[in-house]
C-alpha positions as CSV (number, residue, x, y, z in Angstrom):
1,M,40.1,-53.4,60.3
2,A,36.3,-53.2,60.2
3,A,33.1,-52.5,62.7
4,P,30.0,-52.4,62.5
5,H,28.2,-48.9,62.2
6,G,24.7,-48.3,62.9
7,G,21.4,-50.0,63.6
8,G,21.5,-50.7,59.3
9,G,24.6,-52.2,59.6
10,N,27.5,-50.7,57.8
11,V,30.5,-51.9,58.0
12,N,33.4,-49.5,58.1
13,V,36.7,-50.3,56.3
14,N,40.1,-47.4,57.1
15,T,41.7,-48.0,53.4
16,N,44.7,-47.3,54.7
17,D,45.1,-50.3,56.6
18,I,47.1,-52.1,54.6
19,G,46.0,-55.6,56.0
20,G,42.2,-54.7,55.6
21,L,42.9,-54.1,51.7
22,V,44.6,-57.8,51.3
23,G,41.4,-59.2,52.6
24,I,39.2,-57.0,50.5
25,G,41.4,-57.7,47.2
26,D,41.7,-61.6,47.7
27,I,37.6,-61.1,47.6
28,S,37.7,-59.3,44.7
29,D,40.0,-61.4,42.4
30,G,39.0,-65.1,44.0
31,G,43.0,-65.0,45.5
32,L,43.4,-67.1,48.1
33,G,43.0,-65.3,51.1
34,A,39.0,-65.3,50.9
35,T,36.6,-67.9,52.9
36,T,33.8,-69.5,50.4
37,A,31.2,-69.7,53.2
38,A,29.1,-73.0,53.2
39,G,26.0,-73.2,51.1
40,N,27.0,-69.8,49.8
41,E,28.7,-68.7,46.3
42,A,30.3,-65.4,46.7
43,A,33.7,-65.6,48.6
44,C,33.8,-63.5,52.0
45,V,35.8,-62.2,55.1
46,Y,34.6,-62.9,58.5
47,L,33.8,-60.0,61.7
48,D,34.0,-62.0,64.9
49,I,32.4,-59.7,68.0
50,S,31.8,-62.5,69.7
51,H,34.3,-61.8,72.7
52,L,31.7,-58.4,72.9
53,P,28.9,-58.9,75.8
54,A,25.9,-60.0,73.5
55,E,23.4,-57.6,75.2
56,D,25.2,-54.7,74.3
57,V,26.0,-55.8,70.7
58,L,21.8,-56.6,70.2
59,G,21.3,-53.6,71.7
60,H,23.3,-51.3,70.1
61,F,22.5,-53.6,66.0
62,P,19.2,-54.6,66.3
63,G,18.9,-53.9,62.9
64,I,21.3,-55.7,61.5
65,A,21.1,-58.4,64.5
66,A,17.0,-58.8,63.3
67,E,18.7,-59.7,59.5
68,L,21.3,-61.8,60.4
69,A,19.3,-64.1,62.9
70,S,16.5,-64.6,59.5
71,R,19.6,-65.9,58.0
72,G,20.5,-68.1,60.3
73,I,23.5,-66.1,61.8
74,D,23.2,-65.0,65.8
75,M,25.8,-61.7,65.4
76,A,26.4,-62.0,69.4
77,V,28.1,-65.8,68.7
78,D,28.7,-66.6,64.9
79,R,31.3,-65.2,62.3
80,I,30.0,-62.5,60.2
81,P,30.1,-62.8,56.1
82,V,31.1,-59.7,54.6
83,T,32.0,-58.8,51.5
84,P,32.5,-55.4,49.6
85,A,29.7,-53.5,48.3
86,A,29.2,-50.3,45.7
87,H,26.6,-48.2,47.9
88,Y,27.3,-44.5,47.3
89,L,28.3,-42.7,44.4
90,C,31.4,-39.9,45.6
91,G,31.2,-37.6,42.7
92,G,29.0,-36.5,39.9
93,V,27.8,-33.4,38.2
94,Q,29.8,-30.7,40.0
95,V,27.6,-27.8,41.2
96,D,28.0,-24.9,43.3
97,L,26.2,-24.7,47.0
98,N,22.9,-23.8,45.5
99,G,23.0,-27.0,42.9
100,Q,23.6,-25.0,40.0
101,T,25.8,-26.5,37.3
102,S,27.5,-25.0,34.5
103,V,24.7,-25.2,32.7
104,A,22.4,-22.5,33.2
105,G,19.1,-23.2,34.6
106,L,20.0,-27.0,35.1
107,F,20.3,-28.0,38.7
108,A,21.4,-31.6,40.0
109,C,21.5,-32.5,43.9
110,G,21.9,-35.6,45.8
111,E,23.5,-38.6,44.3
112,T,23.8,-37.0,41.0
113,A,25.8,-33.6,42.2
114,H,29.8,-33.7,43.3
115,T,29.1,-30.7,45.7
116,G,32.6,-31.2,47.1
117,V,31.3,-32.1,51.1
118,H,32.2,-35.8,51.1
119,G,36.6,-35.3,50.4
120,A,37.9,-38.8,49.3
121,N,36.1,-41.0,51.7
122,R,31.9,-40.7,52.1
123,L,31.0,-39.7,55.6
124,A,27.9,-41.8,57.2
125,S,24.7,-39.9,56.7
126,N,26.2,-37.5,54.2
127,S,23.4,-38.5,52.0
128,L,21.5,-36.7,54.1
129,L,22.9,-33.6,53.6
130,E,22.8,-33.7,50.0
131,A,19.2,-34.8,50.3
132,V,18.4,-32.4,52.9
133,V,20.4,-29.6,52.5
134,F,21.0,-29.4,49.0
135,A,18.2,-30.2,47.7
136,N,16.5,-27.7,49.9
137,R,19.0,-24.9,48.3
138,S,18.6,-26.3,44.5
139,V,14.9,-25.9,44.7
140,K,14.8,-22.2,46.4
141,T,17.5,-21.1,44.2
142,S,16.0,-22.9,40.6
143,S,12.1,-21.2,41.7
144,Q,13.8,-17.5,42.1
145,R,15.3,-18.4,39.1
146,F,11.6,-19.5,37.6
147,A,10.0,-16.4,39.3
148,D,12.6,-14.2,37.9
149,K,12.0,-15.4,33.9
150,A,8.3,-16.4,34.1
151,E,6.9,-13.9,31.9
152,M,9.8,-15.1,29.2
153,L,9.4,-19.1,30.2
154,E,5.7,-19.7,30.7
155,P,4.9,-19.7,26.9
156,L,8.0,-22.6,26.6
157,F,6.4,-24.4,28.8
158,R,2.7,-23.8,27.9
159,K,3.9,-24.6,24.2
160,A,6.0,-27.5,25.3
161,E,2.3,-29.0,26.8
162,E,0.5,-28.3,24.2
163,D,3.1,-30.6,22.0
164,A,3.1,-33.6,24.3
165,T,-0.5,-33.5,24.5
166,D,-1.0,-33.7,20.4
167,L,1.7,-36.3,20.6
168,V,-0.3,-38.6,22.9
169,R,-3.6,-38.1,21.2
170,R,-2.3,-38.8,17.7
171,A,-0.6,-42.0,19.2
172,A,-3.6,-43.2,20.9
173,A,-5.7,-42.2,17.6
174,A,-3.6,-44.7,15.9
175,G,-3.7,-47.7,18.3
176,G,-0.2,-47.6,19.6
177,T,-0.1,-45.8,22.8
178,A,-0.1,-49.0,25.1
179,A,2.2,-51.0,22.4
180,A,4.6,-48.0,22.4
181,A,4.7,-47.6,25.8
182,A,5.0,-51.5,26.6
183,H,8.1,-51.8,24.2
184,F,9.5,-48.7,26.0
185,D,9.8,-50.5,29.0
186,E,10.7,-53.4,27.7
187,D,14.4,-55.4,29.0
188,P,15.8,-56.5,26.7
189,E,18.2,-60.1,26.3
190,W,21.0,-58.3,24.8
191,A,20.3,-55.0,27.5
192,R,20.4,-57.4,30.2
193,V,23.8,-59.8,29.2
194,M,25.6,-56.9,28.6
195,R,24.8,-55.4,32.3
196,G,26.0,-58.1,33.3
197,E,29.3,-57.4,31.5
198,V,29.2,-53.8,32.8
199,Q,29.1,-55.4,36.1
200,R,32.1,-57.7,35.6
201,V,34.2,-55.6,34.3
202,M,33.2,-52.5,37.1
203,W,33.8,-55.4,39.7
204,S,37.0,-56.2,38.8
205,A,38.5,-53.3,38.4
206,A,37.0,-50.2,39.6
207,G,36.3,-52.0,43.6
208,I,38.2,-50.4,46.5
209,V,41.7,-52.2,45.8
210,R,42.5,-51.0,42.3
211,D,45.7,-51.7,39.5
212,T,46.9,-49.4,36.2
213,K,46.8,-51.9,34.1
214,T,43.3,-53.3,34.9
215,L,41.7,-50.2,35.3
216,R,43.0,-49.4,31.4
217,R,41.3,-53.0,30.5
218,A,38.3,-52.1,31.9
219,R,38.4,-48.7,30.3
220,A,39.2,-50.4,26.2
221,E,36.0,-53.0,26.9
222,L,33.9,-50.2,28.6
223,E,34.6,-48.4,25.1
224,I,33.3,-51.2,23.2
225,M,30.1,-52.3,25.3
226,L,29.3,-48.1,24.7
227,A,30.1,-48.8,21.0
228,R,27.6,-51.6,21.2
229,C,25.4,-50.6,23.4
230,E,24.6,-47.7,20.8
231,S,25.0,-49.9,17.5
232,E,21.7,-51.7,19.5
233,M,19.8,-48.9,20.3
234,L,19.6,-47.8,17.0
235,A,18.7,-51.0,15.1
236,R,16.6,-52.4,17.8
237,G,14.9,-49.1,19.1
238,A,15.7,-46.9,22.2
239,G,14.0,-48.3,25.3
240,L,14.1,-47.2,29.0
241,Y,16.6,-50.4,29.8
242,A,19.0,-49.4,27.0
243,H,19.4,-45.9,27.9
244,E,19.8,-46.9,31.2
245,L,22.4,-49.5,30.3
246,R,24.5,-46.7,27.9
247,N,24.5,-44.1,31.0
248,L,25.4,-47.4,33.4
249,I,28.3,-47.4,30.9
250,T,29.3,-43.7,30.5
251,V,29.2,-43.8,34.7
252,G,31.6,-46.5,34.4
253,L,33.8,-45.3,31.6
254,I,34.5,-41.6,33.8
255,T,35.1,-44.0,36.5
256,V,37.8,-45.7,35.2
257,H,39.4,-42.8,33.4
258,C,39.4,-40.9,36.8
259,A,40.9,-43.8,38.4
260,S,43.7,-44.1,35.8
261,A,44.4,-40.6,36.1
262,R,45.0,-40.2,39.6
263,K,48.7,-41.1,40.8
264,E,48.3,-42.1,44.2
265,S,46.0,-43.3,47.0
266,R,43.8,-41.6,48.5
267,G,40.6,-42.3,50.9
268,L,38.2,-44.7,49.1
269,H,40.4,-45.0,46.0
270,Y,43.6,-47.2,46.8
271,N,45.8,-48.1,43.7
272,V,48.3,-50.6,44.4
273,D,51.0,-49.2,41.6
274,F,50.6,-45.5,43.6
275,P,49.8,-47.0,47.1
276,D,51.0,-43.3,48.7
277,R,49.2,-40.5,49.3
278,V,50.8,-37.1,46.9
279,E,50.2,-33.3,48.1
280,G,49.9,-32.4,44.5
281,E,46.9,-34.9,43.9
282,R,44.7,-33.3,46.2
283,R,42.1,-32.3,44.3
284,P,39.3,-33.7,42.9
285,T,39.3,-34.8,39.3
286,L,37.4,-32.8,36.9
287,V,36.1,-34.2,33.4
288,T,34.4,-31.9,30.9
289,S,33.2,-31.7,27.5
290,D,36.5,-30.1,26.3
291,T,39.2,-32.6,28.0
292,W,37.0,-35.7,27.1
293,V,35.0,-35.5,23.9
294,G,32.5,-38.3,23.1
295,L,34.4,-41.0,25.5
296,S,36.4,-41.9,22.7
297,A,40.2,-43.7,23.2
298,A,42.2,-40.9,22.2
299,A,40.7,-38.7,25.4
300,T,43.2,-35.9,26.8
301,P,44.2,-37.0,30.5
302,A,41.4,-35.7,32.8
303,V,42.1,-32.2,34.6
304,P,42.0,-31.8,38.5
305,A,40.1,-28.6,39.1
306,T,38.7,-27.6,42.5
307,P,34.7,-27.1,42.8
308,A,33.4,-24.4,44.9
309,A,32.5,-26.2,48.3
310,A,35.1,-28.9,48.1
311,R,37.1,-29.9,51.1
312,T,41.2,-30.3,51.3
313,D,41.7,-32.4,54.4
314,D,39.4,-35.0,52.9
315,A,43.0,-37.5,53.8
316,R,41.9,-37.1,57.5
317,V,38.3,-38.7,57.1
318,P,37.2,-42.6,57.9
319,C,36.3,-44.6,54.8
320,N,32.9,-45.5,54.9
321,P,32.1,-47.8,51.4
322,R,28.3,-48.7,51.9
């Protein structure tokens, strides 16, 4: 079901292993299958590799061995407590092989972008491919675009720089620069509380094991939170953490919307109501401004589409929920 992966101590879990899913599902919903480690609040399952030679274990996983030792666990002898965790977003803003989005001149790369290289799962270290290869291609393409349009764009950039400089100068003259910056960087109590609510909803509904009813309930809750967040931003001012919160809610809404639209289980996505893979569903789910306006409850279903770099053999990629 699970095995250590890499010196950093990642754990691979195959979502096609029903026994593994049962254990993870018990953790997520607080079921009886979860075990609470002594002294810890979080439920967990245990990974036991004490049957392997200690020298091999410590030699292959020095990083995780050191981390566990600092917490009083000898991975060569003791059981290792394991819980699911979100680490990397599979999906994002759709781009072509050069990082160009559907908006001319707007590029995206890294975890923000949907390049298609992950398929239904994320391969270990694919972040290097996205952060290095696609970033390099995006830089080259955007630089060339700028060079081709420099004569037209440079006056616009100069004007924007002059306007920004003038704005800072006027704020400083009014004695409000430092105060305004401090206010913008504040983490208000309402935003902290709502962020916790978003995390609770997403942990409950959008983890490794999902079901349709919970996904729909999560979408309804997140839509209410989005409206509340925007109302608070209008009433109290929109600072850094408020903007970040709104972004988190938006991503959460898109995630549960797309998960609800897929009537199968594939790769990282497992829905107990649709446990089998369906050939007709083997394609990415794309949400556009035409199919989902305003993130409203009346939105139409997500539209399946295939990006330029999408892979079609995703069902055979091992799961790596890092």
